N, C-alpha and C positions, 0 to 999 in steps of 0.2 A: 724339163724342170720349169721352164718359163710358163708353160701352159697349166701349171698347178694353181695359178692365181685365183680361179674361182673357189677352190677349197680354202684358200687363204682369206678371201673376202668373207666367206661364210664363218670362218673361225674368228676373224677380227670383229665381225658384226656380233657374233655370239659373246665374245670376251668383253668388248668395250661398249656395245649398245644393247646387250642383253636380248638380242633377237634370236629366237629359236630357229633351228634348221628344220624345215618341214620334211616329212617323209618323202614327198615328191622331189624336193631338192636333193636329199640324200641319195635317192635312187638314181636321179639324173647325174649327179656327180660321179657315183660309182660306175655307171654305164659309160659316160663320156671318157673318164680317165682310163677305164679298161680299154676303150677304143684307141685313145692316144698312145698308151703304152704298147698296145698291139701293133700300131702303125710304126712306131719308132724303134722297136726292138729289131725290126727288119734291117736296120741300117748299121752295119758293122763299124762304121766310123765313129758312132756314138760311144763305143766302148774302148776304142783305141786312142792313144794320144798321150802326151807327156804331162799336161797340166789339168787333168780331168777334175781333180779335187778343187783347185782354185777356180776353175771355170764353173764348176757346179755351185760353189758358194756365191760367186758373183752373179750368176744367173738366178739363184734363189733370192738374193737381195733385190734384184730387178723385179722379180715376180712379187715380192713382199711390198716393194715401193708402189708398184702399180695397184696392188690390192688395197693398200692404204689410201691411195688417191681415189679409187672407186668408192670405198666406204665413206671417206670424207665428203666426196662430191655428192653421194647419195643423201647426206645430211644437209648440205649447203644448197643444192639445186632447188629443193622445194621452197627455200626462203628467198633466194635471189632470182630464181628463174634460170632456165637452161641457157638462154642467150647471154644474160648478164654474167653468169658464172663462167661460161666459156670465154667470153670476151676478156674478163679479168685474168683468167688463167693464161690466155694468149699474151696479154700485156706482160705478165710476169715472165713468161717464157722468153719473149722478145728482149726484155731487159737483161735476162741472164745470158742470152746469146750475144748481145751487144757487149756486155762486160767481158765475156770470154774472148770475143773478137779484139777488144782493146788490149786485154792482157797478152794475147797471142802475139800482137805486134806486126802481123803481116797485113798491111793496109792496101795492097795492090789488088783491088777488087774489080778494076775496070779493064784488065788486060786479057780477058778471055774471049773466045769466039761467041758470036751471037747465040748459037745453039745452046750454049751453057746457060745463058740467062733465060732463054725460052723454056728449057727443061726445068730450071730452078723455079720459075714462076708456075709452071704446070704442076710440079711436085708440091709447091707450097699450097696451091689451091686445092688440088684433088687428093693429095696424100696427107695434108695436115689440117687446113682450115675446115673444109667440108666434113671430113670424118670427125673432127673434134666436136663440131656442133651436133652432128648426128649422134655421137656417143652420149653427149650430155642430155639430149632430148630422149634418147632411149632409156637412160638411167632414170629420168623423170617419169617416164611412162611405165616401166616394168620394175624399177628398183635396182639397186646395186647388186644384190645377190643374184637375182635372176639374170641380169645383164651379164654378169661374170660367167654364169653357166652357159649362156648363149655364145659367149666368147670362145667356147670350145670349138666353134667352127673355124677358129684361126688356123690350127695346124691342118685341118681338112682342106681349107681353101688354099693354103700354101702348097699342099701336095697336088691338088687338082690344077692350080694355075701353073705350077712348074711343069706338069705333064703337058698341058695345052700349049704354053708359050715358050718353054725352054727345051721341050723334047725329052724331058727326063722320064725314066722308066717308072711305071706304076705296077707293082706286083699284085698278084691276086690277093695275097694276105693283106697288103696295104689297102686294097679296095674293100676287103671285108672290114678292116678297122674303120675306114671312112663311114661305111654303113652303120657300124655300131655307134660311132660318135653322133651321126645324124639321128639315130633312134634315141639316144640319150637326150639330145637337145629337144627332140619332139616331146619327151616326157614332161619338159617344163612348159612348153608352149601349147600343148594340146587343149588345155582348159581355156 
């Protein structure tokens, strides 16, 4: 469900910005989501569990929120520039985290092993700061709609990285799904 955000970006852009969905985008969306569904129907844990409906609704709203962010950033980045936009977004995010930290009330942040701080700094730089600037620059270059379609590589890269680094199994059918997603993304970038 989380990976439906490209379709939500196109829908929000259509509804609020009157941007039409090109034939190429529609084909790419269909192919990539066919591939994503094909990959994830192989996992029986997705259909088992006690709070599937609540989880599905929460995940849908996460996808909708991210799609709204992409659509909004697609409108603001050309005016502010990718660097300024990302810097402002990071400042707002930091203020929200600090407020949460103050409300939470656990102020003991100096009692951890050095490795915790090293990993935290590495995650901040390589998993937050650099990707945030790259995403903004990509939206500036290809637009929010095409960027969201390219984001379909998310589930594919998750599967491949889990296979490489975590030793998880990759079935033949999941491999076929990965190839379908890559083909769908290729439909967007081939021109």
